[in-house]
C-alpha positions in Angstrom: 235.7 62.9 0.1 232.3 61.6 0.4 232.1 57.8 1.6 229.3 55.3 2.5 230.5 51.9 3.2 228.5 49.9 1.4 229.7 46.9 -0.2 227.6 44.2 -1.2 229.3 41.1 -2.9 229.0 41.4 -7.2 227.8 38.8 -9.5 229.9 35.7 -10.8 231.2 36.2 -13.9 232.7 33.5 -16.1 235.9 35.5 -16.7 239.3 34.0 -15.7 241.1 36.2 -13.5 244.4 37.1 -12.3 244.8 38.7 -8.5 247.4 40.7 -9.4 247.5 44.6 -7.9 245.3 47.3 -10.2 248.2 49.6 -10.9 251.0 46.7 -11.6 248.3 45.1 -13.9 247.5 48.4 -15.4 250.7 49.5 -16.1 251.3 46.5 -18.5 248.3 47.7 -20.5 250.2 50.5 -22.1 248.7 50.2 -25.3 245.6 52.0 -23.7 247.2 55.6 -23.4 249.8 55.5 -26.4 247.2 54.5 -28.8 244.9 57.0 -27.7 247.2 59.8 -27.6 248.1 59.1 -31.1 245.0 60.5 -32.2 246.7 63.8 -32.1 250.2 63.5 -32.3 252.5 66.3 -32.0 249.6 68.4 -30.0 250.5 67.9 -26.4 248.1 70.4 -24.1 249.6 72.8 -21.6 248.7 71.5 -18.2 247.3 75.1 -17.4 244.8 74.9 -20.3 243.8 71.2 -19.4 239.8 70.8 -18.6 238.6 70.3 -15.0 237.2 66.6 -14.6 235.3 65.3 -11.4 235.2 61.8 -11.2 232.4 60.6 -8.7 233.1 57.0 -8.2 230.2 54.5 -7.2 231.9 51.1 -7.1 230.5 48.2 -9.6 232.8 45.6 -11.7 234.9 48.7 -12.8 236.4 48.7 -8.8 236.1 45.0 -8.5 238.7 42.5 -7.1 239.0 39.2 -7.7 237.8 36.6 -5.1 238.5 33.5 -4.3 235.2 31.8 -3.4 235.0 30.7 -7.2 236.7 30.3 -10.3 235.5 34.3 -12.3 234.2 35.2 -8.8 234.6 39.2 -7.6 233.5 42.0 -5.0 232.4 45.0 -6.8 233.5 48.5 -5.2 236.9 47.8 -3.8 239.5 50.0 -5.3 238.5 53.6 -4.9 238.2 56.8 -7.6 241.6 57.5 -7.2 243.6 54.3 -7.2 241.6 53.5 -10.5 242.5 57.1 -11.8 246.6 56.1 -11.0 246.3 52.5 -12.6 245.6 54.8 -15.9 248.6 56.1 -17.9 248.3 59.1 -19.5 244.8 60.5 -17.7 246.6 62.7 -16.8 247.7 64.4 -20.2 243.9 64.9 -20.8 242.3 66.8 -18.1 243.1 67.8 -14.7 241.5 65.4 -12.1 240.1 65.4 -8.8 237.9 61.9 -7.5 235.4 61.7 -4.8 234.0 58.4 -3.3 230.2 58.3 -3.9 229.6 54.8 -2.7 231.4 51.4 -2.9 228.7 49.4 -4.1 227.5 46.9 -7.1 225.4 48.4 -9.4 222.9 46.0 -8.3 222.1 47.9 -5.3 221.8 51.3 -6.7 219.7 53.0 -4.8 218.2 56.6 -4.6 220.3 57.6 -1.9 223.4 57.1 -4.0 221.5 58.8 -7.2 220.7 61.9 -5.1 224.0 62.3 -4.2 225.2 61.9 -6.9 222.8 64.4 -8.9 223.3 67.4 -5.6 226.8 67.0 -5.8 227.1 67.4 -9.8 224.8 70.3 -10.2 226.6 71.7 -7.4 230.0 71.1 -9.3 228.7 72.6 -12.0 226.9 76.0 -10.4 230.2 76.7 -8.9 232.3 76.5 -11.7 234.2 73.8 -10.0 234.6 71.3 -13.3 234.5 71.2 -16.8 232.7 68.2 -17.1 232.4 65.3 -15.2 232.8 61.2 -15.0 231.0 58.7 -12.9 232.4 55.1 -12.5 229.8 52.5 -12.3 228.5 49.1 -12.2 226.8 47.9 -15.6 223.9 46.5 -14.5 222.0 49.6 -13.5 224.2 52.0 -15.3 221.8 52.9 -17.7 218.8 53.6 -15.4 221.4 55.9 -13.2 222.4 57.6 -16.7 218.7 58.5 -17.8 217.8 59.9 -14.0 220.9 62.2 -14.0 219.8 63.4 -17.4 216.2 64.3 -16.4 217.4 66.0 -13.2 221.1 67.8 -13.7 220.7 70.9 -15.6 223.7 72.5 -17.9 225.0 71.8 -20.7 228.3 70.6 -19.4 229.3 67.1 -20.1 228.6 64.2 -17.8 230.1 60.6 -18.6 229.1 57.6 -17.1 231.7 54.7 -17.3 231.5 50.9 -16.2 233.6 47.7 -17.5 232.3 43.9 -18.1 235.1 42.8 -16.5 236.9 44.1 -12.6 240.2 45.2 -12.8 242.7 42.5 -11.8 241.0 40.3 -14.9 243.1 39.5 -17.8 242.1 41.9 -20.9 240.5 44.1 -18.4 238.3 46.6 -20.1 238.1 49.4 -17.3 241.0 51.1 -17.8 240.4 51.8 -21.7 236.9 52.5 -21.0 237.8 55.1 -18.5 240.6 56.6 -20.4 237.9 57.1 -23.3 235.3 58.2 -20.5 238.0 61.5 -19.5 238.2 62.1 -23.0 235.5 62.9 -24.4 234.1 64.0 -21.0 237.0 66.6 -21.5 236.4 67.5 -25.3 234.2 70.5 -25.9 232.0 68.9 -28.3 230.1 66.6 -25.6 228.3 70.0 -24.2 224.8 70.0 -24.9 224.4 66.3 -25.5 223.0 65.6 -21.6 224.3 62.3 -19.6 226.1 60.1 -22.2 227.6 56.2 -21.7 231.3 55.4 -22.5 231.9 51.9 -23.4 233.8 50.3 -25.6 234.8 52.7 -28.3 231.1 53.7 -28.2 229.4 57.3 -27.5 225.6 56.4 -26.2 222.8 58.7 -25.1 221.0 58.3 -21.8 217.6 57.7 -23.1 218.4 54.8 -25.7 221.4 52.7 -24.2 220.7 49.6 -22.8 222.8 46.8 -21.4 222.3 43.5 -23.7 224.6 40.6 -22.5 225.2 39.1 -19.4 229.0 38.8 -19.4 230.3 40.3 -22.9 232.3 43.1 -23.2 229.6 44.1 -26.6 226.6 44.5 -24.2 225.8 48.0 -24.5 223.8 49.2 -27.3 220.8 51.7 -28.4 218.4 49.9 -30.5 216.3 52.4 -31.8 218.9 54.9 -32.4 222.6 53.4 -32.9 225.3 55.2 -30.9 225.9 59.1 -30.8 229.5 58.8 -31.8 232.6 56.5 -31.2 236.1 56.7 -29.7 238.6 55.9 -32.3 242.2 55.0 -30.8 243.3 55.9 -34.6 241.4 58.8 -35.0 240.2 60.4 -32.0 236.2 61.2 -30.9 233.8 60.8 -33.8 230.8 62.6 -33.3 227.3 61.3 -35.4 224.8 63.4 -34.7 224.8 67.1 -33.5 225.0 68.5 -29.9 221.1 69.8 -29.1 223.2 72.7 -27.9 220.1 73.6 -25.0 219.4 71.2 -22.3 216.0 70.3 -22.2 213.7 70.6 -19.1 214.4 68.9 -15.8 212.2 67.6 -13.0 213.7 69.0 -9.5 215.0 66.7 -6.9 212.0 65.9 -4.8 212.6 66.9 -0.9 214.4 63.8 0.9 216.3 61.3 -0.6 213.7 58.8 -1.7 211.5 58.9 -5.0 207.7 57.7 -5.2 207.4 53.7 -5.1 206.7 52.7 -8.8 206.6 48.9 -9.4 207.3 46.7 -12.2 205.2 43.8 -13.6 206.3 41.3 -16.1 203.5 40.2 -18.5 203.4 36.1 -19.5 201.4 33.9 -20.7 198.6 33.0 -18.9 199.1 36.1 -17.0 196.8 37.4 -14.1 195.8 40.2 -11.6 197.6 38.9 -8.6 201.3 41.0 -9.3 199.3 44.1 -9.9 197.3 44.1 -7.0 200.4 42.6 -4.7 202.2 45.9 -6.1 199.2 48.3 -5.2 198.4 46.8 -2.0 202.2 47.7 -1.0 201.8 51.6 -1.8 202.9 51.6 -5.1 202.3 55.5 -6.9 202.5 53.8 -10.3 202.7 50.5 -12.0 204.9 49.9 -15.0 203.6 46.7 -17.4 206.4 45.1 -19.2 204.2 44.1 -21.3 204.5 41.2 -24.7 204.9 42.7 -28.0 203.2 46.1 -27.9 203.1 46.7 -24.4 200.1 44.2 -24.5 198.4 41.8 -21.6 196.0 39.2 -20.5 192.4 40.5 -20.3 192.6 39.8 -16.3 196.0 41.8 -16.0 194.8 44.8 -18.1 191.5 44.7 -16.1 193.5 45.1 -13.1 195.3 47.7 -14.8 192.5 49.7 -15.7 191.0 49.3 -12.0 194.3 51.0 -10.9 194.2 54.4 -13.5 190.8 54.8 -11.9 192.1 54.7 -8.6 194.8 57.4 -9.5 197.7 54.8 -9.8 200.1 55.7 -12.9 199.6 53.1 -15.3 202.3 53.3 -17.8 202.4 50.1 -21.0 205.7 49.3 -21.5 207.6 46.4 -23.1 209.7 43.4 -22.4 210.8 43.3 -26.7 214.4 44.4 -26.8 213.3 47.5 -29.2 210.9 49.3 -30.9 208.1 51.8 -29.6 204.8 51.4 -27.8 202.2 53.4 -29.4 199.1 54.6 -28.0 195.6 52.8 -28.7 196.6 50.3 -30.9 196.2 46.7 -29.7 194.8 48.5 -25.8 192.2 51.3 -25.6 195.1 53.5 -23.5 192.3 57.0 -23.8 189.8 54.9 -22.5 191.7 52.8 -20.0 193.5 55.6 -18.9 196.9 54.5 -19.6 200.3 56.0 -20.5 202.4 54.6 -23.4 206.4 55.0 -22.4 207.2 55.0 -26.2 210.6 54.1 -26.8 211.5 53.5 -23.1 212.3 49.9 -22.2 210.4 49.3 -18.1 213.4 50.2 -16.2 213.4 53.7 -17.4 210.0 54.0 -17.8 210.1 53.5 -14.1 211.9 56.4 -13.3 210.5 59.0 -15.5 207.3 57.8 -13.7 209.0 58.1 -10.4 210.3 61.7 -11.5 206.4 63.0 -13.1 204.5 61.3 -9.5 206.9 63.4 -7.8 206.9 66.5 -9.6 202.6 66.6 -9.0 202.2 65.8 -12.4 198.9 63.7 -13.1 196.5 64.8 -15.9 197.2 61.0 -18.2 197.8 63.6 -21.6 200.4 65.6 -19.3 202.4 62.4 -18.7 201.7 61.1 -22.0 203.7 64.3 -23.8 206.3 64.3 -21.3 207.0 60.4 -22.2 206.8 61.4 -25.5 208.9 65.2 -25.3 211.9 63.2 -24.4 212.3 61.6 -28.0 
């Protein structure tokens, strides 16, 4: 079992919580197991035939416990993956489970080292046929970035499901047990193969490219603004996929040597913006800059001039948008061909940053090839 002793405090959230033991609370949540099993009455799978699911725990709110510092306060990553599994009735009916602790952190502290550890462990488990699928427990703040990173580096068609919760394990109406049950259910389903990394929360199945967090505290926070969920987990009807699986996993990127990706900065555009944030990013060694632009990825003339100068220095410049949905298009408001810019298409700034890091690490530098990489995955 791999452990990284990192456990910073999580965000404060206004959720009324009871400081009761996780196992005792989860056992009171009997409808989770009962309603899910009701989806296929009379179909008890023999234990010997159950799929093998590897659960990789990283911490997050789903593993959080109440903290006395304030009403609704909690600490992330206090409960192990093994404890999480033991707290959810019926998981052993879905799959043969094995849990490993990769880290115990809030996802605001997610980093390259943990990403690389996850990617290598997943790939090793698949290459050695140790598991038929993987479930990752994760905090919600950067869940979408981890999902997108893994989607671009893990090879194969076996399911990788990432799951979290908006309420800690000791909260009233904790959503973690239900989400974890459904994540294992999806990972164990053969129809989940060939779909890349997927996120399962609040009865929805969503693709790594499109899923994003849209609300600070609501359980109904994850959505896919540009294309919607790829499926649903219905407590009465089981799993319903709305799209066909690709069947063949698209091309992935190799992990670079070591445990760190190239430095890429995100610069947020606003009214009366000057060139200082861009110049500062360059001075601190950024190999790429992602613009969280206004509207269709635009920004002020001083900022655009600074970005054009950066591109001429060989720094990758990607235009994304601070707007929640929509595509950033080439050569409409900005002359991307002239300036040597890349547009993010549908990728939000945080995901555009991840892809830019992987491309730089892979030695892709020609603007046309960079743009094809951003477009090819849609």
